[in-house]
N, C-alpha and C positions, 0 to 999 in steps of 0.2 A: 504493500500500500504506500509506504514511504517513497519507494523508488518511482512509483507511478506519479506521485505528486511532484517529485523532483523533475521528472521528464516533462511534465506539463509546464512547470515554471520555466524551465530552460527553453522550451519551444516558444512560450509567450515572449520571453526576453529577446530571443533571436528575431522573431517576426517584428517586434516593435522597433528594433534597430533599423529595419528597412522601411519604416513608415514614410520618410521623406520621398523615397523613390516611388512608393505606392501612391502618394498624393500627386506627384508630378505626372506619372504615367496614367494613373486612374482618371484624372481629369480629361486627358486626351482621349481615352477610350470612351468615356461618357459622351463626349462631344461628337465622336466619330460613329459610334454604333447606332444602328437603326433602332428606333423605338417601335416595338411590336405590341399589338393589342391582345387581350385574352380571347380565347376561342368562343365562338357562338354555340348556341344549343342548350339543351336541357342539362341541368347539373346531375341528373340521376337517371336510372333506368333499371330494367329487369331482363335477365336472360333466362329462358325456359330450361327446364331439366327435370330430372327425376330424383327424389329423395329429399333429405333435409336441406332447407335453404341456407345458403351462405349470404350473409349481409355485411357488405363492405362499405366503410366510411373512410374517405381520404380527406385529411385536413392539412392545409399547407399554403405554400407561397405560389409563385408564378407557374411552377411546374404543375401544381394541382389545378391552377386556373387555366392551363393550356395556352399560355402566352405563346404567340407565334404560330399556333395551329389554326386551321380553318374551322374545325368543329370539335366539340368536346367528345365526340365519339372516338377521336384519336388521342384523347387525353389519358392521363395516368389512371384515374379511377376506372374508366371504361375498359382500358386495355388490360389492367390487372384482373378485372372482373372476367373478361373473355378468356384469359389464360386459366383462371380457376375453373371456369365453366367447361372449357375444353378438357382440362385434366381430370375433372371429377364427374362430369355429366350431370352435376347437380344445379338447380336453379340458383342464380346469383342476383341479388338486388344490390345496387351500388349508388352512392351519392358522393359528390365532391363539394368541399367547402374550401375553395382556393382563392387567394387574393394576391394580386401583383405587388411585389416589393415587401410583402409581410415578413416580419421577423418574429422570433419565438415569443417575445412578450406581448406582441399585438395579437397573436393567435390565442395566447393564454387569456388575455384580458377582454378581447372584443369579439372573438369568434366562438370559442368553445362554449361560453355561457349562453349563446343564442342558437346553438344547434339543438334540434328536437331530440329529446332523450329516448331514442329508439333502442331496441335490443340488438345492436350491431354485434356480429360475431367477430369481426376483424376491423381494427382501426389502424390506418397507416398514416404516419406523420411525414410530411415532406417539408423540411425546414432546415435552415442553417446557411444556405448559400448567401442570403442577404446579410446575415450576421457577419459572415466573412467579408463580404463586399463593403460593408459599412465599418469594418475594422473594429467590431465590438470586442471588448476585453473578454478574456476567458472567464472572469468572474461574472460579467454581465450575461454571457451565454449560459453559464451554469445556473444562474438565478432564473433566467427566462425559460430555458428549455426544461430545467428541473421542475419549475412550477407548472409548465405546460403538461408534463407527464403526470403530475399529481392531479391537475384539473381533469385530464382525460380519464384517468383511472377512477376518480370520484364520480364522474358523470356516466361512464360506461363501465361499470365494475366487472361485468361478465365477458367483456370483449378481450380477445388477444390483441395486444398493442405492439406496433412495429414502428421503427424509425430506420430510414435508409441513410447510410453514411454518405457524406458529400463526395461528389465525383472528383476525379483527378484533375486539378485545375490547370496543370500544364498541357492538358489535351484540349482545352477550350480555344477554338480558333480565333476568337475576338481578342484574346489577351496576348500582348507582346511577350516574348520569352521570359524576360526578367520579371515582369509583373506576374506572369503565370507562376514562376518559381516562388515569389513572395506570397501569393495567395495560396499556393499549395502548402506552404508552412502553416498558414492560418488554418487551412482545411484539416491538416493533420492534428492540430491542436483541438479544433472543434470536434473532430471525430474521437479523439482520445477522451475528452470530457464527456461527450455524448454517449460513448460506449459504456463508460463507468456509470453514468446516471441511469442508463437503461438497465444495467445489471442490478443496480440498487433499488430500482423503483418498478420492477415487474414488467419491463418491456423487452422486446427482442430487437437488438441492433443488427440490421442487415448489412453485410459487408459491401464496400464500394465495388463497382464494376472495375475490372482491371484495365479495360480498354474501351474507348468510344471512337468509332470511325468519324472522320470529318463530315461525312454525309449524314451523320446522326444529329446534326445541329441545324437550326433554322437559318434564315438569311442573315440574321444579326450575329451569327457565329457564337451565340451564347446559350440560348434556350434549346432544349431537345426538339428535333423535328418529329414527325409522325413515326419515321423508322427508328430514330433514336429512342423515342418513348416506348416503342414496341420492344426493343432490346432491354431497356431498363425494367419495364413492367414484367417481362418474362423472368428476369433475374430476381425481382422482388417476389413474384408468385412462387418461384422455386424454393424460397425460404419460408413460406407461410405454412403453418400447421393446419391441417384439416381434420377435424374430429370424425370418427366413424358414424356418429348419429346425425 
């Protein structure tokens, strides 16, 4: 435990030393990158099947909102639902509550309290990229994400709770190589803290995908495209537990 805390502190110190470069290159990226809109369509749906119903809720940031996609049918919730439906043959009801630029504290304070208290069997959290992009401190992420896990567990006590680790930032086409390396350090810090919190608070941390093809990104070079979302959703679905009943 002590070694883990030391690793987190060292990772945080190393990334903060690079903050001036992050600020300089980050402004350039923000000015250059195309601003995309959330996907159109219904935030939920149902896939038919036989047997006990799987009920999936996705709570998160722009990935959950389908930013850069034409329709929410290509979004994270719908694609994870399809993978679960194909794998089990069981009916799947799904719903997404995704908001562009959301960070962990905003989901905790303004989203979770307003989601209908249904009997979801699986709750997936997609958050952390904006916490990295905004250069939030490790302490701020721990408070925000840790509180979010508590809020979700309290509101949906019988659901299996999942969080997907942040992607490898050096593979994001929109980021210059140096900025990608700086944000990758932050991503590793966020993932270390997030994995620890998941273990402590009854959630499953899903490992990051090792590789994302450049074609897996939208025209802004930052958000997952429909094909990238398909790869990510399959990876997530492969790590979800499905009960026999």
